[in-house]
C-alpha positions in Angstrom: 0.0 -0.1 -0.2 1.3 3.5 -0.5 -0.1 5.2 2.5 2.0 4.2 5.4 0.4 5.1 8.8 3.4 6.6 11.0 1.0 6.7 14.2 3.3 4.4 16.5 6.1 7.0 15.9 4.3 9.9 17.0 2.9 8.1 20.2 6.8 6.8 21.0 7.7 10.6 20.3 4.9 12.0 22.3 5.5 9.2 25.0 1.8 8.4 25.0 0.3 4.8 25.3 -2.5 3.6 23.1 -4.6 3.4 25.4 -4.4 7.3 26.8 -4.7 8.0 22.6 -7.8 5.9 22.3 -9.4 7.9 25.7 -8.7 11.1 24.4 -9.9 10.7 21.0 -12.8 8.7 22.0 -12.0 5.8 20.0 -11.3 2.0 21.1 -7.8 0.5 21.5 -8.9 -1.9 19.2 -9.2 0.8 16.3 -6.3 2.3 17.5 -4.2 -0.7 17.0 -5.8 -1.1 13.4 -4.5 2.3 12.7 -1.1 1.7 13.8 -1.1 -1.1 11.9 -2.0 0.3 8.5 -4.8 -2.4 8.3 -7.8 0.2 7.8 -9.3 1.0 4.6 -10.0 4.8 5.8 -10.0 7.2 8.4 -12.5 10.1 9.5 -11.1 13.3 9.1 -12.8 14.1 12.4 -10.9 11.1 14.1 -7.8 12.4 12.3 -8.7 15.9 13.5 -9.0 14.6 16.9 -5.7 12.2 16.9 -4.0 15.2 16.0 -5.2 17.2 18.6 -4.3 14.7 21.2 -0.7 14.1 19.6 0.0 18.2 18.8 1.1 17.0 15.3 0.3 17.4 11.7 -1.8 14.9 9.2 1.5 14.7 7.6 3.5 13.3 10.8 1.0 10.3 10.9 0.1 9.7 6.9 3.0 9.5 4.6 2.7 8.7 1.0 5.4 6.1 -0.4 4.7 5.3 -4.2 4.8 1.1 -4.4 7.5 0.0 -6.8 4.9 -1.7 -9.1 3.3 1.6 -9.7 6.8 3.2 -10.8 6.2 1.6 -14.2 
């Protein structure tokens, strides 16, 4: 997949556990885990906004675009 989720990196940088983030954002720990592993097909902007507020970061700190080698041609 060309979109990489760096949520685990931001959690370490902010010295925050998944449970604390889940509580602050209002989602389950399981959903945080799915986000961290990149096993989601989408995320609501509202949820992304709350994650960014809780981690004091920008969406680009969490989501990264890395083109797949197959897409390079």
